[in-house]
Backbone as CSV, one residue per row, in Angstrom:
resi,resn,N_x,N_y,N_z,CA_x,CA_y,CA_z,C_x,C_y,C_z
1,MET,0.826,-1.199,0.000,0.000,0.000,0.000,0.863,1.253,0.000
2,LEU,1.991,1.268,0.776,2.786,2.478,0.908,3.409,2.905,-0.411
3,TRP,3.965,1.913,-1.166,4.623,2.327,-2.407,3.606,2.746,-3.450
4,VAL,2.394,2.161,-3.398,1.347,2.563,-4.325,0.892,3.981,-4.008
5,THR,0.742,4.294,-2.711,0.361,5.648,-2.311,1.415,6.650,-2.764
6,GLY,2.682,6.278,-2.630,3.748,7.152,-3.103,3.652,7.385,-4.592
7,LEU,3.335,6.330,-5.339,3.169,6.454,-6.773,2.052,7.438,-7.107
8,LEU,0.969,7.357,-6.336,-0.152,8.252,-6.592,0.238,9.699,-6.368
9,ARG,1.161,9.927,-5.417,1.527,11.305,-5.083,2.538,11.901,-6.052
10,VAL,3.471,11.057,-6.546,4.557,11.633,-7.345,4.546,11.184,-8.795
11,GLY,3.737,10.170,-9.142,3.802,9.642,-10.497,2.525,9.780,-11.274
12,LEU,1.735,10.796,-10.982,0.438,10.907,-11.610,0.505,11.354,-13.061
13,ALA,1.726,11.636,-13.554,1.864,11.997,-14.960,1.836,10.759,-15.847
14,LEU,1.903,9.568,-15.253,1.843,8.343,-16.030,0.500,8.234,-16.746
15,PRO,0.492,7.661,-17.970,-0.780,7.450,-18.659,-1.709,6.603,-17.804
16,GLY,-3.014,6.853,-17.916,-3.984,6.152,-17.080,-3.900,4.653,-17.178
17,SER,-3.719,4.105,-18.395,-3.694,2.657,-18.559,-2.512,2.032,-17.854
18,ILE,-1.352,2.729,-17.853,-0.161,2.200,-17.184,-0.325,2.289,-15.681
19,LEU,-0.846,3.416,-15.187,-1.075,3.578,-13.760,-2.037,2.515,-13.248
20,GLU,-3.052,2.227,-14.051,-4.028,1.215,-13.661,-3.366,-0.153,-13.539
21,ARG,-2.444,-0.489,-14.465,-1.781,-1.792,-14.414,-0.920,-1.909,-13.169
22,PHE,-0.249,-0.813,-12.775,0.552,-0.824,-11.548,-0.303,-1.190,-10.349
23,VAL,-1.442,-0.503,-10.214,-2.295,-0.732,-9.055,-2.894,-2.126,-9.081
24,CYS,-3.351,-2.573,-10.249,-3.925,-3.913,-10.347,-2.890,-4.965,-9.998
25,ALA,-1.655,-4.789,-10.479,-0.610,-5.764,-10.188,-0.277,-5.788,-8.705
26,ALA,-0.212,-4.598,-8.097,0.127,-4.523,-6.674,-0.956,-5.136,-5.811
27,ARG,-2.209,-4.959,-6.208,-3.321,-5.423,-5.397,-3.816,-6.807,-5.811
28,LEU,-3.263,-7.393,-6.864,-3.713,-8.700,-7.339,-5.229,-8.713,-7.493
29,SER,-5.750,-7.674,-8.131,-7.194,-7.518,-8.258,-7.819,-8.705,-8.965
30,GLU,-8.900,-9.227,-8.392,-9.576,-10.376,-8.997,-10.107,-10.043,-10.374
31,ASP,-10.581,-8.833,-10.568,-11.282,-8.510,-11.789,-10.844,-7.156,-12.320
32,CYS,-9.664,-7.105,-12.924,-9.171,-5.820,-13.416,-10.003,-5.303,-14.580
33,ARG,-10.879,-6.144,-15.120,-11.749,-5.615,-16.166,-12.740,-4.608,-15.599
34,ASP,-12.896,-4.593,-14.269,-13.764,-3.591,-13.651,-13.069,-2.240,-13.536
35,GLU,-11.739,-2.222,-13.587,-11.004,-0.974,-13.398,-11.309,0.084,-14.459
36,PRO,-11.544,-0.285,-15.732,-11.916,0.763,-16.697,-13.166,1.540,-16.295
37,ASP,-14.096,0.888,-15.578,-15.273,1.608,-15.094,-14.877,2.666,-14.071
38,LEU,-13.885,2.332,-13.226,-13.394,3.317,-12.267,-12.779,4.501,-13.001
39,ARG,-11.966,4.199,-14.013,-11.294,5.272,-14.740,-12.285,6.123,-15.522
40,ALA,-13.306,5.475,-16.095,-14.301,6.225,-16.850,-15.106,7.138,-15.934
41,SER,-15.296,6.721,-14.688,-16.078,7.518,-13.743,-15.277,8.628,-13.089
42,TYR,-13.994,8.324,-12.764,-13.220,9.249,-11.937,-11.973,9.818,-12.604
43,GLY,-11.559,9.261,-13.729,-10.271,9.647,-14.296,-9.177,8.767,-13.719
44,ALA,-7.997,8.772,-14.343,-6.918,7.858,-13.972,-6.446,8.041,-12.530
45,GLU,-6.218,9.299,-12.108,-5.678,9.544,-10.768,-6.635,9.057,-9.683
46,LEU,-7.889,9.491,-9.766,-8.846,9.124,-8.724,-9.164,7.634,-8.763
47,ALA,-9.216,7.041,-9.954,-9.472,5.601,-10.051,-8.383,4.816,-9.346
48,ALA,-7.126,5.225,-9.542,-6.019,4.548,-8.878,-6.088,4.735,-7.368
49,ALA,-6.513,5.923,-6.920,-6.642,6.180,-5.483,-7.743,5.318,-4.876
50,VAL,-8.869,5.200,-5.575,-9.977,4.377,-5.081,-9.534,2.931,-4.911
51,ARG,-8.782,2.408,-5.867,-8.291,1.037,-5.756,-7.248,0.922,-4.656
52,ALA,-6.318,1.876,-4.579,-5.216,1.785,-3.616,-5.685,1.857,-2.173
53,HIS,-6.779,2.583,-1.913,-7.244,2.757,-0.535,-8.387,1.810,-0.160
54,ALA,-8.766,0.909,-1.058,-9.811,-0.065,-0.725,-9.330,-0.927,0.445
55,PRO,-10.188,-1.180,1.431,-9.739,-1.909,2.622,-9.789,-3.423,2.455
56,ALA,-8.948,-4.102,3.209,-9.078,-5.546,3.369,-10.225,-5.776,4.344
57,LEU,-11.081,-6.745,4.070,-12.228,-7.021,4.926,-11.877,-8.118,5.926
58,LEU,-12.110,-7.819,7.208,-11.847,-8.766,8.284,-13.182,-9.089,8.944
59,TYR,-13.577,-10.352,8.911,-14.904,-10.733,9.377,-14.864,-11.325,10.782
60,GLU,-15.880,-11.003,11.567,-15.992,-11.580,12.894,-16.104,-13.102,12.802
61,GLU,-15.498,-13.765,13.748,-15.524,-15.226,13.776,-16.962,-15.738,13.785
62,GLY,-17.237,-16.685,12.917,-18.547,-17.314,12.883,-19.496,-16.772,11.835
63,MET,-19.241,-15.565,11.304,-20.175,-15.011,10.335,-19.917,-15.593,8.948
64,THR,-20.976,-15.702,8.154,-20.867,-16.231,6.794,-21.314,-15.220,5.741
65,ALA,-21.943,-14.118,6.172,-22.447,-13.114,5.238,-21.306,-12.413,4.513
66,LEU,-21.584,-12.000,3.274,-20.625,-11.263,2.455,-21.341,-10.103,1.765
67,PRO,-20.637,-8.979,1.534,-21.250,-7.876,0.793,-21.274,-8.200,-0.700
68,VAL,-22.412,-8.003,-1.330,-22.603,-8.422,-2.715,-23.212,-7.290,-3.545
69,ASP,-23.397,-7.567,-4.839,-24.025,-6.635,-5.764,-25.548,-6.801,-5.643
70,TYR,-26.233,-5.768,-5.160,-27.678,-5.865,-4.929,-28.454,-6.117,-6.216
71,ARG,-27.850,-5.841,-7.358,-28.544,-6.063,-8.632,-28.609,-7.541,-8.986
72,ARG,-27.783,-8.348,-8.295,-27.723,-9.776,-8.571,-28.200,-10.641,-7.406
73,CYS,-28.080,-10.122,-6.195,-28.360,-10.942,-5.013,-29.038,-10.108,-3.934
74,ARG,-30.251,-10.518,-3.535,-30.953,-9.812,-2.468,-31.548,-10.797,-1.462
75,ALA,-30.868,-11.919,-1.301,-31.296,-12.928,-0.321,-30.077,-13.376,0.467
76,ASP,-30.274,-13.643,1.751,-29.153,-14.056,2.598,-28.432,-15.270,2.035
77,GLY,-29.171,-16.186,1.427,-28.581,-17.424,0.934,-27.519,-17.218,-0.123
78,CYS,-27.754,-16.333,-1.086,-26.769,-16.144,-2.165,-25.593,-15.282,-1.727
79,ALA,-25.701,-14.656,-0.543,-24.608,-13.814,-0.034,-23.781,-14.519,1.028
80,ALA,-24.050,-15.790,1.275,-23.317,-16.536,2.300,-22.117,-17.249,1.691
81,GLY,-21.000,-17.238,2.435,-19.789,-17.891,1.959,-19.136,-18.712,3.050
82,ARG,-18.004,-19.283,2.734,-17.299,-20.125,3.695,-17.014,-19.353,4.982
83,PRO,-17.020,-20.029,6.128,-16.883,-19.346,7.416,-15.458,-19.030,7.832
84,ASP,-14.464,-19.468,7.069,-13.084,-19.153,7.445,-12.190,-19.138,6.203
85,GLY,-10.957,-18.675,6.406,-10.000,-18.614,5.320,-10.171,-17.392,4.439
86,ALA,-9.469,-17.390,3.311,-9.550,-16.294,2.345,-10.803,-16.489,1.489
87,VAL,-11.687,-15.503,1.509,-12.963,-15.613,0.808,-12.986,-14.617,-0.352
88,VAL,-13.294,-15.100,-1.558,-13.344,-14.221,-2.722,-14.706,-14.228,-3.407
89,ARG,-15.538,-15.228,-3.114,-16.891,-15.309,-3.661,-17.793,-16.003,-2.653
90,SER,-19.093,-15.786,-2.809,-20.045,-16.507,-1.971,-20.140,-17.945,-2.470
91,ASP,-20.801,-18.779,-1.703,-20.956,-20.184,-2.104,-21.718,-20.321,-3.414
92,SER,-22.564,-19.339,-3.718,-23.322,-19.390,-4.967,-22.611,-18.675,-6.120
93,GLY,-21.388,-18.202,-5.861,-20.591,-17.591,-6.921,-20.663,-16.087,-7.024
94,GLU,-21.345,-15.429,-6.094,-21.431,-13.969,-6.140,-20.099,-13.341,-5.729
95,ARG,-19.682,-12.331,-6.461,-18.448,-11.628,-6.135,-18.645,-10.724,-4.924
96,ILE,-17.560,-10.435,-4.242,-17.590,-9.564,-3.064,-17.381,-8.137,-3.551
97,VAL,-18.343,-7.276,-3.251,-18.444,-5.978,-3.923,-18.441,-4.812,-2.948
98,ALA,-17.799,-3.732,-3.367,-17.932,-2.431,-2.703,-18.345,-1.428,-3.773
99,PHE,-19.427,-0.705,-3.528,-19.835,0.385,-4.413,-19.091,1.643,-3.967
100,THR,-18.571,2.406,-4.912,-17.690,3.523,-4.554,-18.290,4.878,-4.910
101,HIS,-17.841,5.880,-4.154,-18.273,7.260,-4.380,-17.128,8.175,-3.974
102,VAL,-16.852,9.202,-4.779,-15.742,10.125,-4.533,-16.255,11.548,-4.367
103,ILE,-15.758,12.231,-3.335,-16.009,13.661,-3.158,-14.649,14.349,-3.118
104,ASP,-14.336,15.078,-4.158,-13.033,15.729,-4.280,-13.168,17.200,-3.899
105,CYS,-12.695,17.539,-2.704,-12.774,18.922,-2.227,-11.440,19.647,-2.362
106,ARG,-10.520,19.079,-3.127,-9.268,19.765,-3.399,-9.526,20.879,-4.408
107,SER,-8.573,21.784,-4.544,-8.805,22.958,-5.383,-9.171,22.590,-6.814
108,GLU,-8.574,21.505,-7.340,-8.812,21.142,-8.732,-10.131,20.408,-8.948
109,GLY,-10.733,19.919,-7.874,-11.953,19.145,-8.048,-13.167,19.682,-7.324
110,ALA,-12.982,20.702,-6.485,-14.072,21.193,-5.641,-15.251,21.733,-6.441
111,ALA,-14.987,22.447,-7.508,-16.074,23.041,-8.295,-16.982,21.958,-8.864
112,ALA,-16.385,20.912,-9.412,-17.173,19.820,-9.985,-17.949,19.085,-8.896
113,SER,-17.332,18.926,-7.727,-18.015,18.249,-6.623,-19.210,19.061,-6.150
114,ARG,-19.029,20.366,-6.032,-20.136,21.223,-5.612,-21.280,21.166,-6.634
115,LYS,-20.934,21.088,-7.894,-21.948,21.023,-8.941,-22.806,19.779,-8.783
116,ARG,-22.209,18.720,-8.228,-22.947,17.474,-8.002,-23.642,17.459,-6.643
117,GLY,-23.575,18.589,-5.930,-24.300,18.707,-4.671,-23.471,18.487,-3.428
118,ALA,-22.167,18.284,-3.573,-21.313,18.002,-2.421,-21.005,19.271,-1.627
119,ASP,-20.783,19.086,-0.339,-20.414,20.182,0.554,-18.898,20.150,0.733
120,CYS,-18.205,21.152,0.233,-16.750,21.232,0.357,-16.336,22.441,1.190
121,SER,-17.222,22.893,2.046,-16.945,24.090,2.835,-16.134,23.769,4.079
122,GLY,-15.581,24.827,4.696,-14.906,24.712,5.990,-13.804,23.670,6.030
123,GLU,-13.873,22.763,7.012,-12.825,21.772,7.220,-12.708,20.776,6.071
124,ARG,-13.680,20.711,5.205,-13.667,19.776,4.083,-12.745,20.244,2.970
125,ALA,-12.549,21.554,2.863,-11.751,22.129,1.777,-10.331,21.553,1.772
126,GLY,-9.885,21.149,0.607,-8.527,20.628,0.448,-8.414,19.132,0.636
127,ASN,-9.506,18.472,1.023,-9.474,17.033,1.269,-10.074,16.241,0.109
128,LEU,-9.651,14.994,-0.005,-10.235,14.047,-0.944,-10.909,12.958,-0.120
129,TYR,-12.177,12.687,-0.401,-12.934,11.689,0.350,-13.294,10.518,-0.566
130,LEU,-13.025,9.315,-0.100,-13.353,8.099,-0.832,-14.332,7.288,0.014
131,GLN,-15.470,6.953,-0.545,-16.483,6.195,0.183,-16.665,4.818,-0.460
132,TYR,-16.710,3.799,0.390,-16.925,2.423,-0.045,-18.197,1.922,0.629
133,TRP,-19.178,1.556,-0.165,-20.484,1.153,0.353,-20.700,-0.332,0.145
134,PHE,-21.149,-1.014,1.201,-21.315,-2.465,1.183,-22.787,-2.825,1.393
135,TYR,-23.294,-3.678,0.505,-24.690,-4.097,0.599,-24.793,-5.549,1.076
136,TYR,-25.643,-5.767,2.071,-25.974,-7.109,2.558,-27.492,-7.281,2.432
137,PRO,-27.955,-8.450,2.031,-29.397,-8.655,1.860,-30.207,-8.517,3.142
138,GLY,-29.564,-8.653,4.292,-30.303,-8.517,5.542,-29.388,-8.129,6.683
139,SER,-29.964,-7.566,7.739,-29.205,-7.192,8.926,-29.851,-7.848,10.135
140,ALA,-29.017,-8.309,11.065,-29.530,-8.992,12.256,-28.812,-8.456,13.491
141,THR,-29.063,-7.196,13.820,-28.432,-6.556,14.968,-28.744,-7.315,16.251
142,ALA,-27.722,-7.527,17.077,-27.813,-8.214,18.373,-27.818,-9.731,18.238
143,GLU,-27.888,-10.241,17.000,-27.844,-11.687,16.834,-26.408,-12.193,16.744
144,GLY,-25.510,-11.327,16.243,-24.115,-11.719,16.128,-23.932,-12.929,15.243
145,SER,-22.952,-13.748,15.569,-22.668,-14.952,14.791,-22.783,-16.195,15.663
146,THR,-23.585,-16.108,16.710,-23.697,-17.213,17.648,-24.742,-18.229,17.188
147,PRO,-24.679,-19.457,17.694,-25.687,-20.474,17.367,-27.077,-20.103,17.855
148,LEU,-27.170,-19.087,18.722,-28.455,-18.691,19.298,-29.195,-17.662,18.451
149,LYS,-28.650,-17.307,17.295,-29.263,-16.220,16.539,-30.698,-16.546,16.115
150,GLY,-30.989,-17.825,15.843,-32.347,-18.195,15.478,-33.326,-17.963,16.612
151,VAL,-32.904,-18.320,17.821,-33.737,-18.133,19.002,-33.947,-16.643,19.269
152,ILE,-32.861,-15.870,19.155,-32.945,-14.425,19.389,-33.888,-13.766,18.383
153,ARG,-33.781,-14.164,17.118,-34.633,-13.563,16.078,-36.105,-13.854,16.342
154,LYS,-36.417,-15.091,16.691,-37.804,-15.468,16.948,-38.369,-14.739,18.164
155,ALA,-37.592,-14.711,19.246,-38.054,-14.071,20.470,-38.246,-12.577,20.274
156,SER,-37.323,-11.929,19.574,-37.421,-10.481,19.370,-38.631,-10.135,18.519
157,ALA,-38.925,-10.973,17.535,-40.095,-10.731,16.682,-41.380,-10.858,17.497
158,GLU,-41.431,-11.837,18.375,-42.613,-12.039,19.205,-42.818,-10.893,20.182
159,LEU,-41.717,-10.246,20.577,-41.795,-9.120,21.509,-42.077,-7.792,20.801
160,GLY,-42.114,-7.830,19.476,-42.396,-6.615,18.718,-41.190,-5.747,18.449
161,HIS,-39.993,-6.257,18.711,-38.759,-5.523,18.436,-37.807,-6.434,17.655
162,PRO,-38.139,-6.712,16.406,-37.351,-7.672,15.625,-35.899,-7.248,15.444
163,THR,-35.007,-8.215,15.575,-33.582,-7.944,15.395,-33.199,-7.941,13.916
164,HIS,-34.048,-8.520,13.076,-33.713,-8.672,11.659,-34.543,-7.741,10.787
165,HIS,-33.890,-7.177,9.761,-34.625,-6.444,8.739,-33.970,-6.683,7.386
166,ARG,-34.736,-6.537,6.345,-34.211,-6.718,4.990,-33.301,-5.555,4.620
167,ASP,-32.317,-5.856,3.817,-31.387,-4.868,3.255,-30.522,-4.218,4.338
168,ASP,-29.264,-4.026,4.009,-28.343,-3.361,4.929,-27.253,-2.695,4.118
169,TRP,-27.058,-1.416,4.325,-25.974,-0.661,3.690,-25.022,-0.178,4.773
170,GLU,-23.755,-0.547,4.660,-22.719,-0.082,5.581,-21.607,0.581,4.768
171,SER,-20.784,1.394,5.419,-19.750,2.093,4.652,-18.420,2.163,5.378
172,TYR,-17.379,2.296,4.581,-16.012,2.567,5.031,-15.580,3.802,4.257
173,GLN,-15.056,4.798,4.966,-14.737,6.064,4.322,-13.291,6.479,4.621
174,VAL,-12.659,7.060,3.625,-11.276,7.517,3.751,-11.224,9.013,3.488
175,ARG,-10.525,9.727,4.348,-10.277,11.156,4.151,-8.789,11.350,3.923
176,ILE,-8.417,11.791,2.720,-7.016,12.052,2.387,-6.798,13.557,2.481
177,ALA,-6.075,13.956,3.505,-5.875,15.375,3.800,-4.393,15.723,3.693
178,PRO,-4.053,17.009,3.648,-2.639,17.385,3.605,-1.841,16.809,4.757
179,GLY,-2.487,16.564,5.906,-1.784,16.042,7.075,-1.756,14.531,7.194
180,GLY,-2.339,13.816,6.225,-2.326,12.362,6.289,-3.645,11.757,5.857
181,SER,-3.744,10.427,5.945,-4.944,9.707,5.540,-5.654,9.149,6.772
182,PHE,-6.969,9.299,6.801,-7.770,8.871,7.943,-8.934,8.014,7.441
183,ALA,-9.471,7.194,8.330,-10.568,6.307,7.944,-11.587,6.204,9.068
184,ARG,-12.811,5.814,8.716,-13.860,5.541,9.690,-14.850,4.570,9.049
185,ALA,-15.694,3.964,9.866,-16.664,2.994,9.363,-18.008,3.200,10.040
186,SER,-19.079,2.895,9.326,-20.416,3.048,9.900,-20.647,1.975,10.956
187,SER,-21.255,2.386,12.057,-21.474,1.471,13.175,-22.639,1.959,14.026
188,HIS,-23.813,1.367,13.812,-24.989,1.665,14.638,-25.303,3.166,14.712
189,HIS,-25.644,3.741,13.592,-26.118,5.137,13.498,-25.013,6.173,13.737
190,ARG,-23.762,5.754,13.751,-22.655,6.704,13.890,-21.453,6.118,13.159
191,TYR,-20.296,6.737,13.340,-19.071,6.234,12.709,-18.065,5.838,13.772
192,SER,-17.358,4.760,13.500,-16.450,4.181,14.480,-15.055,4.026,13.890
193,TYR,-14.069,4.098,14.743,-12.695,3.810,14.336,-12.259,2.482,14.951
194,GLU,-12.244,2.425,16.279,-11.945,1.191,16.981,-13.038,0.972,18.019
195,SER,-13.595,-0.235,18.048,-14.714,-0.519,18.937,-14.344,-0.252,20.386
196,GLU,-15.248,0.419,21.097,-15.029,0.693,22.513,-15.498,-0.450,23.394
197,GLY,-16.232,-1.397,22.820,-16.700,-2.527,23.609,-17.608,-2.076,24.740
198,ALA,-17.589,-2.814,25.846,-18.493,-2.528,26.965,-17.722,-2.151,28.224
199,GLY,-16.683,-1.391,28.055,-15.884,-1.010,29.207,-16.652,-0.122,30.162
200,PRO,-16.428,-0.237,31.468,-17.141,0.572,32.459,-16.657,2.012,32.512
201,ILE,-15.502,2.305,31.933,-14.953,3.653,31.934,-14.924,4.172,30.495
202,PRO,-15.505,5.353,30.214,-15.495,5.891,28.852,-14.068,5.960,28.302
203,GLY,-13.926,5.610,27.008,-12.620,5.641,26.382,-11.805,4.377,26.613
204,HIS,-12.408,3.362,27.218,-11.734,2.092,27.474,-12.626,0.936,27.036
205,ARG,-12.021,-0.211,26.811,-12.793,-1.413,26.544,-12.191,-2.578,27.307
206,VAL,-12.997,-3.597,27.494,-12.548,-4.773,28.230,-11.819,-5.728,27.292
207,VAL,-10.640,-6.198,27.702,-9.873,-7.178,26.927,-9.532,-8.352,27.837
208,ARG,-9.290,-9.486,27.219,-8.926,-10.680,27.974,-7.434,-10.944,27.815
209,ARG,-6.706,-11.046,28.936,-5.284,-11.328,28.897,-5.042,-12.791,28.521
210,ALA,-3.787,-13.114,28.245,-3.419,-14.477,27.877,-3.744,-15.476,28.978
211,ASP,-3.703,-15.024,30.238,-3.982,-15.939,31.341,-5.480,-16.062,31.650
212,GLY,-6.300,-15.393,30.820,-7.743,-15.510,30.992,-8.384,-14.419,31.830
213,THR,-7.590,-13.609,32.508,-8.148,-12.532,33.319,-8.530,-11.342,32.442
214,LEU,-9.409,-10.477,32.958,-9.879,-9.327,32.207,-9.137,-8.063,32.620
215,ALA,-9.013,-7.138,31.675,-8.344,-5.866,31.955,-8.972,-4.784,31.087
216,LEU,-8.716,-3.522,31.455,-9.197,-2.403,30.670,-8.095,-1.909,29.739
217,LYS,-8.468,-1.648,28.484,-7.519,-1.114,27.512,-8.042,0.229,27.022
218,ARG,-7.182,1.226,27.022,-7.583,2.552,26.563,-7.791,2.530,25.047
219,VAL,-8.874,3.144,24.600,-9.186,3.219,23.187,-8.728,4.570,22.652
220,ARG,-8.138,4.564,21.469,-7.649,5.794,20.852,-8.782,6.811,20.699
221,GLU,-8.539,8.033,21.141,-9.537,9.085,21.000,-9.620,9.525,19.540
222,VAL,-10.821,9.585,18.989,-11.002,10.002,17.611,-12.136,11.020,17.548
223,VAL,-12.188,11.777,16.458,-13.222,12.785,16.260,-14.115,12.339,15.112
224,ASN,-15.417,12.251,15.379,-16.386,11.836,14.374,-16.031,10.491,13.739
225,GLY,-15.334,9.659,14.507,-14.999,8.334,14.008,-13.707,8.254,13.232
226,TRP,-13.076,9.369,12.898,-11.864,9.360,12.077,-10.634,8.981,12.904
227,GLY,-9.796,8.115,12.341,-8.517,7.764,12.933,-7.544,7.428,11.820
228,PRO,-6.260,7.287,12.102,-5.270,6.992,11.065,-5.654,5.769,10.232
229,GLU,-5.574,5.908,8.926,-5.963,4.820,8.021,-5.066,3.602,8.218
230,ARG,-5.692,2.425,8.301,-4.955,1.176,8.468,-5.265,0.170,7.364
231,ASP,-6.021,0.573,6.352,-6.342,-0.291,5.205,-7.148,-1.524,5.579
232,THR,-7.870,-1.484,6.695,-8.662,-2.634,7.097,-10.050,-2.197,7.541
233,LEU,-11.009,-3.100,7.370,-12.367,-2.895,7.854,-12.788,-4.158,8.589
234,TYR,-12.963,-4.049,9.905,-13.429,-5.178,10.700,-14.951,-5.149,10.707
235,ILE,-15.573,-6.283,10.354,-17.026,-6.345,10.196,-17.624,-7.268,11.257
236,SER,-18.557,-6.745,12.024,-19.216,-7.531,13.061,-20.283,-8.431,12.451
237,GLY,-20.431,-9.630,13.001,-21.467,-10.536,12.541,-22.847,-10.011,12.898
238,GLY,-23.836,-10.345,12.094,-25.208,-9.927,12.364,-25.516,-8.531,11.890
239,SER,-25.003,-7.523,12.592,-25.309,-6.133,12.252,-24.453,-5.605,11.108
240,HIS,-23.270,-6.209,10.897,-22.291,-5.765,9.895,-21.689,-4.403,10.241
241,ALA,-21.848,-3.966,11.487,-21.212,-2.722,11.933,-19.711,-2.846,11.764
242,GLY,-19.059,-1.725,11.439,-17.642,-1.791,11.124,-16.747,-1.019,12.062
243,ASN,-15.466,-1.347,12.005,-14.412,-0.600,12.687,-13.233,-0.490,11.730
244,ALA,-12.639,0.703,11.671,-11.517,0.918,10.761,-10.200,0.426,11.341
245,ARG,-10.225,0.026,12.605,-9.027,-0.522,13.243,-9.484,-1.575,14.244
246,THR,-8.747,-2.668,14.321,-9.068,-3.686,15.320,-7.802,-4.431,15.711
247,GLY,-7.781,-4.880,16.952,-6.667,-5.692,17.412,-7.029,-7.164,17.438
248,ARG,-8.230,-7.488,16.960,-8.691,-8.868,16.996,-7.995,-9.718,15.933
249,ILE,-7.754,-10.961,16.263,-7.207,-11.918,15.309,-8.370,-12.559,14.573
250,VAL,-8.350,-12.530,13.262,-9.441,-13.099,12.468,-8.911,-14.197,11.558
251,THR,-9.770,-15.127,11.223,-9.381,-16.229,10.335,-10.119,-16.175,9.003
252,ARG,-11.028,-15.211,8.854,-11.805,-15.082,7.615,-11.587,-13.681,7.054
253,THR,-11.110,-13.588,5.834,-10.742,-12.296,5.262,-11.045,-12.251,3.764
254,THR,-11.148,-11.023,3.268,-11.141,-10.771,1.830,-10.085,-9.707,1.588
255,LYS,-9.037,-10.039,0.878,-7.972,-9.073,0.624,-8.489,-7.946,-0.243
256,ASP,-7.897,-6.753,-0.032,-8.382,-5.565,-0.737,-8.371,-5.730,-2.250
257,GLY,-7.371,-6.422,-2.785,-7.293,-6.595,-4.231,-8.321,-7.543,-4.802
258,ARG,-8.966,-8.315,-3.945,-10.002,-9.249,-4.406,-11.395,-8.656,-4.288
259,LEU,-11.457,-7.415,-3.844,-12.721,-6.707,-3.696,-13.085,-6.052,-5.025
260,VAL,-14.250,-6.357,-5.553,-14.704,-5.768,-6.810,-15.274,-4.381,-6.515
261,LEU,-14.790,-3.368,-7.218,-15.203,-1.984,-6.989,-16.112,-1.516,-8.111
262,ILE,-17.300,-1.033,-7.752,-18.285,-0.582,-8.733,-18.675,0.855,-8.425
263,PRO,-18.341,1.809,-9.298,-18.714,3.208,-9.045,-20.236,3.368,-9.019
264,LEU,-20.737,4.019,-7.989,-22.177,4.255,-7.930,-22.634,5.173,-9.055
265,SER,-21.721,5.982,-9.582,-22.079,6.852,-10.693,-22.355,6.069,-11.970
266,ARG,-21.911,4.799,-12.016,-22.145,3.966,-13.184,-23.402,3.119,-13.027
267,VAL,-24.025,3.203,-11.871,-25.242,2.449,-11.610,-26.438,3.373,-11.838
268,ALA,-27.457,2.865,-12.498,-28.638,3.692,-12.791,-29.434,3.903,-11.509
269,LEU,-29.032,4.909,-10.727,-29.654,5.126,-9.422,-31.145,5.434,-9.540
270,GLY,-31.519,6.096,-10.608,-32.930,6.426,-10.780,-33.793,5.192,-10.985
271,GLU,-33.169,4.095,-11.431,-33.900,2.860,-11.670,-33.624,1.835,-10.577
272,ALA,-32.981,2.251,-9.500,-32.648,1.323,-8.423,-33.913,0.822,-7.750
273,PRO,-33.904,-0.419,-7.266,-35.081,-0.948,-6.576,-35.262,-0.268,-5.225
274,SER,-36.401,-0.473,-4.629,-36.633,0.077,-3.297,-35.911,-0.784,-2.267
275,PHE,-35.506,-0.146,-1.166,-34.816,-0.841,-0.089,-35.562,-0.600,1.213
276,ALA,-35.397,-1.536,2.146,-36.049,-1.399,3.446,-35.417,-0.298,4.274
277,ILE,-34.179,0.066,3.940,-33.499,1.170,4.608,-33.003,2.147,3.548
278,THR,-32.524,3.299,3.984,-32.083,4.341,3.061,-30.806,3.930,2.332
279,PRO,-30.783,3.958,0.992,-29.568,3.627,0.238,-28.566,4.773,0.297
280,PRO,-27.314,4.529,-0.074,-26.253,5.540,0.058,-26.574,6.880,-0.572
281,TRP,-27.100,6.870,-1.799,-27.298,8.110,-2.534,-28.412,8.980,-1.963
282,ARG,-29.093,8.498,-0.933,-30.101,9.321,-0.261,-29.691,9.665,1.165
283,LYS,-28.474,9.345,1.521,-27.953,9.667,2.841,-27.242,11.020,2.804
284,ARG,-27.271,11.707,3.907,-26.650,13.036,3.977,-25.140,12.964,3.769
285,VAL,-24.494,11.908,4.278,-23.044,11.803,4.177,-22.590,11.619,2.730
286,PHE,-23.482,11.207,1.856,-23.160,11.049,0.441,-22.812,12.396,-0.179
287,PHE,-23.309,13.465,0.439,-23.047,14.819,-0.040,-22.193,15.629,0.936
288,ASP,-22.295,15.312,2.223,-21.491,15.987,3.251,-20.553,14.950,3.872
289,PRO,-19.309,14.871,3.415,-18.402,13.798,3.841,-17.963,13.868,5.290
290,GLU,-18.261,14.952,5.992,-17.900,15.057,7.403,-19.109,14.868,8.319
291,TYR,-20.256,14.556,7.753,-21.467,14.368,8.553,-21.256,13.233,9.536
292,THR,-21.775,13.411,10.747,-21.500,12.447,11.814,-22.555,11.364,11.962
293,GLY,-23.683,11.486,11.260,-24.728,10.475,11.360,-24.769,9.578,10.133
294,THR,-25.549,8.509,10.217,-25.657,7.581,9.092,-27.031,7.631,8.433
295,ASP,-27.861,8.626,8.801,-29.180,8.744,8.194,-29.089,9.399,6.806
């Protein structure tokens, strides 16, 4: 990632097709035929940045759900994949997808971004924002990846507070600023960097030591969920809530280069199907990249 980022900063005079080959080779992209869509949507420089900053997906132990293309799969069954190891497709053959969106608030791109409705005022000025949107056919908050999820779903429905709903959109966002690169992820109506867990003291979380005893660990202080970019997205089972940084050891992953990237600008949003929750292009953060909510 570091040498590719350096290339983006100092070698942008390279022809788009050559720059694209560098990034595809470095990331071992599963489907480089998708990269021309990135270039057609964003131009060579931004397309290379979108690919270079795509995160590796780290899944919570026990979960089988994968983010897919909603135009092809809208059922939990076709979005389920192997529970461990390196995962590149669902069991039914669906590719693992991130829909992308760019807000360029740098001097050379701000005018065009504003024309598309983006807010580049104040602290946003001079920054480049990359958004990665993940679609899951369903969300099961509080069910996690435990064997009890069936019992929890049934009981919650009977109580009138169902844990499951159709459709789920989650996001991972990168802010590239003059002072460095930062990331955050959507997590239960807000944005998160590193999970705070259930610690009794604000700014701390409970961890288990090697000897089995519990201890408090201080969590890095972040603003609006932003923290130093680590090129990873940790995904919780059930809710699919994310964290841009985690210390957890995972056995199920999707490498960043195996993630298929689809520009939302290339998708016919006006003809998109209805969703049980608000899709990305109707969320405030789609236009205001510093917005702190997920509505």
